[in-house]
C-alpha positions in Angstrom: -65.3 34.6 -21.7 -62.3 34.1 -19.3 -60.1 36.7 -18.2 -57.5 36.9 -21.2 -54.9 39.8 -21.9 -53.3 39.9 -25.0 -49.5 40.7 -25.9 -48.1 40.8 -29.4 -47.6 42.9 -32.7 -44.7 44.8 -33.6 -45.3 47.5 -31.1 -45.2 45.1 -28.0 -41.8 43.3 -28.8 -40.7 44.3 -25.1 -43.9 42.7 -23.6 -43.4 39.7 -25.3 -39.7 39.3 -23.7 -40.2 39.8 -20.4 -37.2 40.2 -17.8 -38.4 37.8 -15.3 -41.1 34.8 -14.9 -42.4 33.1 -12.1 -42.4 29.1 -12.7 -43.8 26.2 -10.8 -44.2 22.5 -11.4 -46.8 20.0 -11.7 -46.5 16.0 -11.8 -49.2 14.7 -14.1 -50.4 11.3 -15.0 -49.3 12.3 -18.5 -45.6 13.6 -17.2 -44.4 16.6 -15.6 -45.4 19.7 -16.4 -44.0 23.2 -16.0 -46.5 26.5 -15.7 -45.2 30.2 -15.9 -46.6 33.5 -14.7 -46.1 37.3 -14.9 -46.9 37.3 -11.4 -50.8 37.8 -11.8 -51.9 35.7 -14.8 -50.8 32.4 -16.4 -48.4 32.7 -19.1 -47.2 29.2 -20.1 -48.1 25.8 -19.6 -46.0 23.1 -21.4 -45.6 19.4 -20.9 -41.5 18.7 -19.9 -39.6 18.3 -23.0 -42.6 19.0 -25.6 -41.7 20.6 -28.8 -41.7 24.6 -28.5 -41.3 24.0 -24.6 -40.9 27.6 -22.7 -40.8 29.2 -26.2 -42.3 32.3 -24.3 -40.4 32.1 -21.2 -38.2 35.2 -20.0 -34.5 34.4 -19.7 -34.6 35.0 -15.7 -36.8 32.3 -13.9 -37.5 32.3 -10.3 -39.7 29.4 -8.8 -42.6 30.8 -6.6 -45.4 30.0 -4.9 -48.5 32.2 -6.5 -52.4 32.1 -6.3 -52.4 31.5 -10.1 -50.3 28.8 -9.6 -52.7 27.3 -7.0 -55.6 28.0 -9.2 -53.8 26.4 -12.2 -52.9 23.3 -10.0 -56.5 22.8 -9.0 -57.9 23.5 -12.8 -55.3 20.5 -13.6 -56.5 18.0 -10.6 -60.1 18.2 -11.8 -58.7 17.6 -15.5 -57.0 14.7 -14.9 -59.9 13.3 -12.9 -61.6 13.2 -16.3 -63.8 16.4 -15.5 -64.3 19.7 -17.3 -62.7 22.1 -14.8 -64.8 25.1 -16.2 -63.4 28.3 -16.0 -59.7 28.9 -16.3 -57.1 30.8 -14.4 -56.6 34.5 -15.6 -54.6 34.1 -19.0 -52.2 36.5 -20.3 -51.0 35.5 -23.9 -47.5 36.6 -24.9 -48.2 36.0 -28.5 -49.2 37.9 -32.2 -52.5 38.8 -33.1 -53.4 36.1 -35.3 -52.2 33.1 -32.7 -54.6 35.1 -30.4 -57.2 34.9 -32.9 -56.8 31.2 -33.2 -56.4 30.6 -29.4 -59.5 32.3 -28.8 -61.4 29.7 -31.3 -59.8 26.8 -29.1 -60.9 28.1 -25.7 -64.6 27.8 -27.3 -64.1 24.2 -28.1 -65.8 22.2 -25.1 -64.5 19.5 -22.8 -64.5 16.2 -24.7 -65.3 18.0 -28.1 -62.9 18.6 -31.2 -62.9 20.5 -34.3 -60.8 20.4 -37.3 -58.4 23.3 -38.5 -60.3 24.0 -41.7 -63.3 24.5 -39.2 -61.1 27.0 -37.1 -59.9 28.3 -40.4 -63.5 29.2 -41.7 -64.5 30.9 -38.4 -61.6 33.0 -38.3 -62.2 33.7 -42.2 -65.5 35.0 -41.7 -64.9 36.7 -38.4 -62.1 38.8 -40.3 -64.4 39.4 -43.4 -62.2 37.1 -45.5 -63.2 34.6 -48.5 -61.1 31.8 -46.9 -58.1 31.5 -44.6 -55.1 28.9 -44.7 -56.0 25.8 -42.4 -52.2 25.4 -43.0 -51.6 28.7 -41.2 -53.8 27.9 -38.2 -52.2 24.5 -37.8 -49.0 26.7 -37.2 -50.7 29.0 -35.0 -52.3 25.8 -32.8 -48.4 24.2 -32.5 -47.2 27.2 -31.1 -50.1 27.4 -28.3 -47.8 28.0 -25.1 -50.7 27.4 -22.7 -51.4 23.5 -23.2 -54.5 21.7 -21.9 -56.3 24.9 -20.5 -55.8 26.6 -24.0 -57.2 23.2 -25.6 -55.1 23.1 -28.8 -55.4 18.8 -28.0 -58.8 19.0 -29.4 -57.9 20.0 -32.7 -57.7 17.2 -35.7 -57.3 17.0 -39.2 -60.2 16.6 -41.5 -60.7 12.8 -41.5 -59.7 12.8 -37.6 -56.3 12.3 -38.0 -54.4 13.5 -34.6 -50.9 14.8 -36.3 -49.6 18.2 -35.0 -49.9 18.1 -31.5 -46.6 19.4 -29.6 -47.0 17.3 -26.6 -46.8 14.0 -29.0 -49.7 12.5 -30.7 -49.9 9.5 -28.2 -50.6 11.8 -25.3 -53.1 13.9 -27.6 -54.8 10.4 -28.2 -54.9 9.5 -24.2 -56.0 13.3 -23.6 -59.0 13.0 -25.8 -59.8 9.6 -24.4 -59.6 10.7 -21.3 -62.3 13.6 -22.0 -64.4 10.9 -23.5 -64.3 12.1 -27.2 -65.7 9.9 -29.5 -62.4 7.9 -30.3 -63.8 5.9 -33.3 -63.4 8.9 -35.8 -59.4 9.2 -34.8 -56.3 7.7 -36.2 -52.8 8.1 -36.2 -51.3 8.1 -40.0 -48.6 5.7 -40.5 -46.3 8.5 -41.7 -47.0 10.3 -38.7 -43.5 12.2 -37.9 -42.3 11.4 -34.3 -42.6 14.3 -31.6 
């Protein structure tokens, strides 16, 4: 598995509120992207203006050139050419243990494939030794993913193939799945989908 560090839980609130983050920008075919780092690992990747944008960013931000930003931009260049970039840059998750468990499952979804919220809930319940897990709780964790694309929350769909629930916008989610070559025949945007 890719190098991932975890920050979260009640005993680690200071780590979640770091004093300074480093940021950089990337212009993608689907809009501007802001990326953040603690200096060594990637801590955030958001489409500019998306829901929950910058939710884990420190108050003090400094634009800087870093090796992890170079690695992330190389990853994005390959990805936006419609190819699987393979391994990820080092990641540091500023999150809770529950969200971390969900995001670790997201990292297992292959390029060009999808998984439903219910499937993730079943995997998580099995890992935790529970009879069942709420797909809605999983949806909440997926929607707060702070490292879009690299942790592929866009590959999570509803049970019937509906494409609700992407912080970057449903149309962008559809374009990402199309670019990856995911089977589009099974996907639809519900008529009552909220504007994102």
